[in-house]
N, C-alpha and C positions, 0 to 999 in steps of 0.2 A: 504494500500500500504506500502511495506517495505521501511524503510528509514535508512541510515547509515549502520554500520557494524552489520550484523545479522547472528548468528550461531544457528543451531538447534541441533548439536551434539558436544560432547567434542573433538572428533577427528578433526572436522572442526575448533574448537576454537584454538587448539594447532598446527595446520598445518602451515608450513612455507609459503605455497602458497595456500590459501584456495579458491581462485576464479579462474574460468577458464581462464580469460584473462592473469593472472599471469602465469599459467601453459603453455598457448599458447606461451607467450614470451620466456619461458625457452626452449620450443621445437624448436622454430624458431632460437634461438641463437645456440643451439646444432647442428641443421642442418647446419647452416652457418659455424660453426667452423669445422665441419666434411667435408664439401665440399671445403672450402677455400684452403687447401694445394694442391689439385689436379689441381687447375687453377693458383695458384700464382707462380711467379718466385722466384729465390733464394733471391733477394733483399727483397721482401715482407715476405718471410718465415723467414729471419733473423730478420726483425722487429717484426714479430709475436712471435718468440721465445724469443726475448729480452723483449717484453712486458709481456709475461707469467711469465718469471723468476722474472722480476721486480715486478709484481703483487703479487707473493708469498712473496717476501721480504716486500712489502708495507703492506700486510695483517698482517704479523708478527709485524711490527712496530705499526700498528693501534691497535693491541691487547693491547700493552703497553701504548701508548699515548692516543689513542682515547677512548678506553674502560676502562682502569684502571687509566688514568690521571697521569701517571708517565712519565715525559718528558725525552727523550733520544736523545743525539747527538752522540752516539757511534755505531749506527747501521752499519755503514760501516766497523767497526772493527769486528763485529760479522759475517758479510758476509765474511770477510777475513779469519776468523777462519774456517768457513765451507769449503771455497775454498781450503785453504792450507791443511786442514786435509784430504780432499778427494784426493788432488793431491799427498801428501806424501804417503798415503796408496797405491795409484795406481803406483807410481814411485818406491818406495822402497820395497813394498811387492807384487806388481802385483795383488792387490785386484781388482776384477771386479766392475763395476759401480753400480750394484744392491746391493752391500755390502757397498761401500764407501759412498754412499749418506745417508743411515740411520745412519751409524756410525758417520759421520761428523755432522749430524743434532743433535744427542744426545750429542755428545761432546760439540758442540756449546751451547746447552741448559745448560750444566753444567757450562761452562765458563760464560754464561749470568747470571746464578743464583749467581755465585761468585761475579761478578761485580755489581749485584743488591743489595748486602748487604748494601751499603750506603743509599738505599731508605728507610731503616727502621728508619733512623734518619734525613734524608734530604728531602726537598720538593722544588718544583718550580725551581728557578734559581740555587740554590745550588746543586740540584740533576742533573740539566743539565750540570753543570761544572764537577761534579763527573763522569758522563757518557762520557763527553769529555775527561777526563783523561783516562778512559778505552780505548777509541779510540786511543789515543796517545801511551799508553802502548803497545797495541797489534801491532800497526804499528812499534814501536821501536823493539819489539821482532822479527818481521818478517824481519826487515832489519839488525838485529844483531844476528840472530839465526843460525850461521854457525855450531855451535856445535850440533845443533839439525837436521842438514841437510837441513836447510831452507835458501835459497838464496833470492836475490832480485827478481828473477823470477823463474818459475818452468814450465817445459814442460812435458805434459802428453803423454806417448806413445799411438799411435792410437790403439794398441792392447787392451788397457783398455776400449776403447769406445765400449762396448758391452752391450747388454741387455739380462740378463738371459742366458749368454753364447753365444748368437748369435751376430755376428758383426753388428754394426749399419748400415753398407753399404748395408745390405741385403734389406733394404727398399728403396734404391735409394741414392741420395746425402745426406750428413750429415744433412743439414738444414731440409730436408723433414722428415728424420728419427727422428730427435730430436724434431720435432714439436709434435709428438704423446707422447713423454716422458713428455715434458713440459705441454702439455694439460692435461695429466692424473694426474700429480702432482697438477696442478692448481685446477682441479675439486675436487680432494680429499681434498685439503686445504680449498676450499670454503665450502664444505659440513661439514667438521669438525668444522671450526670456526663458521659457521652459527648456528650449533647446540650447540656449546660450551656455548653460552650466553643464552641458554635456560636451563642450568643446574645450580646447586647450586654454582659451582665454578665460572661460568661466571657472575652470579648475584652478587657474592661477589666482583668480579673485578669492576663491575659497581657501587656498593655501596661504594667502596673505592674511586672511582673517584668523586662521588657526594659529599661525606662527610665522610672522613675516621674516624673521632672521633665517629660520630653517628654509623658507621658500626661496630666499635669496641665495642660500648655499646650494640649493639644487638647480639653480639657473633661472629663477623667475626674476625678470627685470622689474624691480619695485617702482622705479620712476615711470616706466611705460604703463604698467598695469594699474597703478593707483590713479594716474591721470585719466586712463581709459575708463576706470570705474566711475570717476566723477563725471566724465563726459557722457557716458551711457545713462547714468542716473539723471543728469540734467536734461538729456534729450527727451526722456519721457516726462519730466517735469514741464519742459517747454511744450510738449504735445498736449498735456493736460491744461496748461495755461491758455494755449491757442484755442482749444475746444471751448474753454470757459468763456473766452472773449467773444467768440462767434455765437455761442448759445445764449449768453446773457445780453449781448448787444451793447451793454454799458459796463465798462471796467473802471475800477478805482483802486488806488494803492491801498486803501483801507481793507480790501479783500485779501491782501497778501502780507499781512503783518506777522510778527513773531508768533502770534496766536495760531496762525495757519500752519506754521512750521511745527509747532507743538502738536497740533491736531493730527498732522500726518505721522509724526512720531508715535502718537497714541494708536493710530490705525495699525501700524506694523507691529507694535508691541502687543496689542490686544489680539490682532489676527494671528500673529506668529512670525517671528524673525526667520529669515532664510526660507520663506515659502511664498510661492506665487499665489496659490489659493488662499493662504492666510492673509495676504494683502487685500484680496477681494472681500473676505469675511470681515476683516477689520474696517474696511471702508464702508461696507453695508451697515455694520454695527454703529459706527460713529455718526453716520448720516441719519439712520433711523431712530437713534436714541433721542435726539432733541425733537424730532417729529412726533415720536410717541408721547413725550412729555407735554408737547404743545396740545395734542389732541386730548390728553388726560386733563390738562388744565381747562380746556374748553368745556369738557364734560362736567367738571367739578365747579365751574364758575357760578352756577346757581346755588350751590351749597356754600362755597367759599368765595364771596364776591371779589376779594382782593388778590386772588391767587395769580391773576395775570401779571400784576405788578411785581410779583416775586419770581415769575417764570425764568428770567435770565439767570438769577442766582441759583434756582433749582437746577437748571441745565448745567451750570458750571460745577455745582456740587456733585451732580450725577457723573459728569465727565471725570472729575478727579477720583471719585469713589470707584468708578469702573476700572481705572488704571490700577489703583491700589489693590483692589480685590483680585484682579488678574495676576498682578505681580506676586501676591501672597499665595494664592491657591492654584494658579495655573500659569506659571511664567512663560510657558511655551505657546500660550494663546489658544484661540478658538480652534486652530487647525489640529492641535494636540487633543482637544476634547473630541473632535470629530474622529480622529484616529483611534481614540480609546473606544468609541462606539463601534467603529468598524471591527476592531480587534475582538470586542466582546462577542459580536455575532459570528465572526469568523471562527472563533475557538469554542463557541457554545456547544455542548453544555459544560465544558471544562473551565475551570477558574484560572488557568494559566495560559 
């Protein structure tokens, strides 16, 4: 009788999803996300789009923090670079969305690589402070960049909200149309990052995280791969920022403050460090939590009339409490909880 993980071919051994239950879950998830927008109202479509964009940004941050071990508190600044780059291209040059998004992503990758230079000399808390400085520098430039045509806020004309020359409204309301754009980019991001860590580059990232000195001894170029990790992470931050700019239509530096950077750190901590699926779980959790509290406050407003005035404080308290509870009871995040559930049913009725 077979026991444990057993492969008979090399193709099965290197497959991302070698077992049929894993493939079945992927099929069910794809069917669910394809059916969802046809039955959801605009409120739920807005939440879904926000989660998809946040998941892309969280995956990017997880590449740097979870997989490469380079702490960053400047992710909100890189999101801002992507958003403002896409916005400025659309406003001043009339560039269509299908061009502004890749341009903004690659430009943000270059900016991220530049601000990643301190990682060659700094580690841990010192690197965190250096990335915090990058966050503050970027926000300062956005608030004092009038010579570059950057104001405190930027409105994108609706004419730029098109896909390959077709106006977004051709699919219906903007939330419904943008759902397919966000979904496509999220799927491409998941496929790319999942395969990235099966390559030489991805394994070099993990080696740097586990022990950078040992990685250097065996031939890993720390200069090259640390900068590449920052650039790759910033690329997806720029992608998320550009999508945010086109989806919201109005962008402001206030959307990309240090609180945003902490929010994305919370996403990958709660979802699970070093996990693509964990980034998605964490993004969904952190986006749905304030929405759930808002709906609860609306329900209880008849019983507690002043609850809406305390809602921001309740949301901040729940935000901090969630991080503390996960760090105490499940440091590996939601992805580990899901793995425990799968292991329980896989090994049932045995307790080991």
